[in-house]
C-alpha positions as CSV (number, residue, x, y, z in Angstrom):
1,X,3.0,6.7,27.3
2,X,4.7,7.0,23.9
3,X,6.1,10.4,23.1
4,X,5.3,12.2,19.8
5,X,8.1,12.5,17.3
6,X,8.6,15.8,15.6
7,X,9.2,15.5,11.8
8,X,11.0,18.1,9.7
9,X,10.6,17.5,6.0
10,X,14.0,19.0,5.0
11,X,15.6,16.1,3.1
12,X,17.6,17.2,0.1
13,X,15.5,14.9,-2.2
14,X,12.2,16.7,-1.4
15,X,11.1,19.6,-3.6
16,X,10.7,22.5,-1.2
17,X,9.0,24.7,-3.9
18,X,5.8,22.5,-3.7
19,X,3.5,22.2,-0.7
20,X,3.1,18.8,1.1
21,X,-0.5,17.5,1.2
22,X,-1.8,15.3,4.0
23,X,-5.2,13.7,3.7
24,X,-6.7,12.3,7.0
25,X,-9.2,9.5,7.5
26,X,-10.7,8.1,10.7
27,X,-10.4,9.5,14.2
28,X,-9.8,13.2,14.7
29,X,-6.3,13.9,15.9
30,X,-4.3,17.0,16.8
31,X,-1.2,18.0,14.9
32,X,1.4,20.3,16.6
33,X,3.5,22.7,14.4
34,X,6.6,24.2,15.9
35,X,9.2,26.7,14.7
36,X,12.2,27.9,16.7
37,X,11.4,31.2,18.3
38,X,7.7,30.9,17.7
39,X,4.8,29.7,19.7
40,X,3.6,26.2,18.8
41,X,0.4,25.9,16.8
42,X,-2.2,23.0,17.3
43,X,-4.5,22.0,14.4
44,X,-7.2,19.3,14.6
45,X,-7.1,16.9,11.6
46,X,-10.7,15.7,11.1
47,X,-11.8,12.8,8.9
48,X,-11.7,13.9,5.3
49,X,-9.5,17.0,6.0
50,X,-6.8,18.1,3.6
51,X,-3.8,19.9,5.1
52,X,-1.3,21.7,2.9
53,X,2.1,22.4,4.5
54,X,4.8,24.6,3.1
55,X,8.1,26.0,4.5
56,X,9.0,22.6,5.9
57,X,12.7,23.5,6.3
58,X,11.7,25.8,9.1
59,X,8.8,24.0,10.8
60,X,8.4,20.6,12.5
61,X,5.2,18.8,13.0
62,X,4.0,15.9,15.2
63,X,0.9,14.1,16.2
64,X,1.0,13.6,20.0
65,X,-0.4,10.6,21.7
66,X,-4.1,11.0,22.7
67,X,-4.9,8.0,24.9
68,X,-8.6,8.9,25.0
69,X,-8.9,8.4,21.2
70,X,-9.6,4.7,20.5
71,X,-10.7,4.9,16.9
72,X,-8.1,4.2,14.2
73,X,-6.6,6.9,11.9
74,X,-4.9,6.8,8.5
75,X,-3.0,9.6,7.0
76,X,-1.8,9.8,3.4
77,X,0.9,12.4,2.8
78,X,2.0,13.5,-0.7
79,X,5.4,15.0,-1.3
80,X,7.3,15.8,-4.6
81,X,10.6,14.0,-4.7
82,X,13.4,15.1,-7.0
83,X,14.6,12.5,-9.4
84,X,18.3,12.6,-10.4
85,X,18.0,9.9,-13.0
């Protein structure tokens, strides 16, 4: 079974003063949030849900495999990227 990959949105090009927004479509899936020294938090992402994430330098997030979920899911994530042009 594939493992989930924890993502940390801490790239230097991302604007950390603005929340990330994730819009979910399709099957309901769980997202796990983790922070060193804290208990992990699980949040269900239902179809049409909008999740705002902040403090991404401290937290990681992942969507673990759920073999019982057979329906497809699409997630659109919006981040502000710094432009150095």
